[in-house]
C-alpha positions, 0 to 999 in steps of 0.5 A: 382338311377334306378336299372340296370343302370350304374352310371357316377361319375365325379370328380372335375377334370373332371368338371373343365376341361369343363370350358373355358380355359383362354389364357395367353394373356387374363390373361394379364392386357394389354388386359383388358386395351386395351378394356378400351381404345377402350371404351373411344375412341368410344364416340369421334369417334361417335361425331366427325363423327356426326359433320363432317356429319353436316358440310357436310350436311350444305355445301351441302345445301348451294350449292343446295339452294344458290338461296334461301339464296341469293335472299329472295323475301318472306321477309317480309312475306307480300312483295308479296302482297304490293301495290303502293297505300299502300304508296301513302301518303308517295310519296311526289306527285310523281305519280307511276304506275305499268307496265308489261314486258316479258323477252325473256324466257317468264317470266312476270315481274312487273315495277314501273314507274314514269315520272318526269318533272322538269322546272324552278320554276315548269314550263313546260319543254322545249324539251331536251335530254330524261333522264332515270333511271333504278333502281335495288333493293336489295335482299329482300322485294319488290319495293313499300316499296322503293318508299317513299325514291326514291320519296324523292330523286326525289323531292330533284332532282327537287329542285336541278334543280330549283336552277340551273335554268334548265328544263328536263324530266326524267323517272325512272323505277324500276325493280321487279326481277322474283319471287319478288313482282308480277313478276313470276318465280324464281330468279337466276343470269342468270334470273336477266340478262334476267330481266334487258335486258327486262327492258332496252328494254322496256325503248328503246321501250317507248323512240321510241314511244315518239320519233315518236310523237316528232322527235326532240328526235331522234337527239341524243340517250337518256341518261340512268343511272343504279342505283343498291342497294346491289345485285342490284349493281351487276345486274347493273354492269352485264348489263353495262358490256354487249355489247347489249345496244339499239342503241337509249340509251346511258349509262350515269352513274352508281349509286352503293348503298352499293355495294360489289365486288362479292358473293365470297367476301361476303362468306369470309365476312360472314365466316371469319374463315378459318377453316370453310368450307363455305368460300371455297365453291366458286367453286360451286357458280352459282351466282357471281354478280362480279362487280370487273370483270365487271368493267374491261369489262366496261373499255374495251367496252368504251375504244374506244368510245368518252364517258365513264360512270361515277360511283358513289359509295354510302357507308353506314358508319355503314354498318352492312353487307358489310364492307367498304373495299369492297367499297374501293376496287371497288373505287381503281379498277375504278381508276386503270382502269381509269374509272371516279369514285366518292365515298360518305360515308353516316354518320350513315347509315346502309346497307338498309337506305342510301337513308333514310338519307338526306345526301344519298339523297342529294348525289344522287340528286346532282349527277343526277342533274349534269348528267341531266344538262350535257346531255342537253348541 
């Protein structure tokens, strides 16, 4: 205490008056309970928001990157560098070669081509209606690994024709989509439309060159079969539904191996739970491959013509990806539209090995033998 300075003495009452005043509501137990409830609700709100954000993010990624999800040219990792010669010992004597063609947008594409001459007892072929097969692969891998199964089917076709004492000349062309194998570009459905048109124009030019050497081939259009596996079936029906078939080619038939109705239908198959948002993203699809819709267009195109292409559906009995209901829906659709249709189920076959099994090869070879025989009449 300093002399001459006044002293301020505070009583307990003054000291207490400086403390925060507690309002009656804050003293209430309900106030404390509300704070406790807000703390409990915070965690579910945060985790619910995270879950909703993840769903939204995945939906956005599925829409943005749908081309990379549907088309997988990089699987397996070495598929872009495989060569025909890597499978030479498994081709059963069928000679395959690589050709190049450009689509209308300038994309450089690869083709695998084999010329098959079938005569009675292996003898030379007599002149007849040229027969072409245009093959469309599935969504993964490349053409070379498929050549052994295709070659086995062609050799079975040879035996079928020898039994029937018929001779014919057949050329099979396998299209490597843009982005697949040694083809340039990136795969999209619109791009695959350009690729399939480029392949059929290449066949038309090849047939024209052969006809210039032998004018007898100009008397009737050459017959062509479109053969598609999995998404290749959608590419085949897309091409069949167009009205731009070259004049020197006539669509004879379609072979649809393990087909599905559309990409939208496959979304529902892959995500059957209705509470999942992914199956409801179909309005944002840029790829449709809608064979269901294409069949109606095919029926309209050929309703006024003297011939209608026949359709063969090859179904894998143990298909782990495409359910049997989708193949049956396509079959019923053709019956409804009065399109000639037949269906074969390959026992024990999974989605990608219908042609690996003898029953599948036999179904296709017998179908082709019948179509080639009818074309020679």
